[in-house]
C-alpha positions in Angstrom: -125.4 66.2 83.5 -125.3 68.3 80.1 -122.0 69.6 79.1 -123.0 73.5 79.8 -123.6 72.7 83.4 -120.5 70.8 83.9 -118.7 74.2 82.3 -120.8 76.2 84.7 -119.8 74.2 87.9 -116.0 74.5 86.6 -116.1 78.2 85.9 -118.0 78.8 89.6 -115.4 76.6 91.3 -112.4 78.5 89.6 -113.7 81.4 90.2 -114.2 80.7 94.2 -110.6 79.6 94.1 -109.5 82.6 92.5 -111.1 85.2 94.7 -110.0 82.7 98.0 -106.5 83.1 96.6 -106.8 86.8 96.1 -108.1 87.4 99.5 -105.4 85.4 101.2 -102.6 86.1 99.2 -101.6 89.3 100.7 -102.3 87.8 104.2 -99.6 85.2 103.1 -96.9 87.4 102.1 -97.2 89.3 105.3 -96.7 86.3 107.4 -93.9 85.5 105.3 -92.3 88.7 105.8 -93.2 88.7 109.3 -91.0 85.4 109.5 -88.4 86.7 107.8 -87.6 90.1 109.9 -88.3 87.3 113.3 -85.1 85.8 112.1 -82.9 88.5 111.0 -83.9 89.6 114.5 -82.5 86.3 116.4 -79.4 85.9 114.1 -78.4 90.2 115.0 -79.4 89.2 118.7 -77.3 86.0 118.5 -74.5 88.0 117.1 -74.4 90.5 119.6 -75.1 88.2 122.4 -71.8 86.2 121.0 -69.3 89.0 120.6 -67.1 90.3 123.8 -68.2 93.6 125.2 -64.8 96.2 125.9 
């Protein structure tokens, strides 16, 4: 295997990894955002349930 072929393979691998990250990153951000919102809703529900009503 020549050095040029090894470098081409490395560039191709990094390109594929970069595209994969670019495609999946927004989805992972959305999942993290949804989990944070769910946690806030659960906390608010717990606070409202533990507060005595008049």
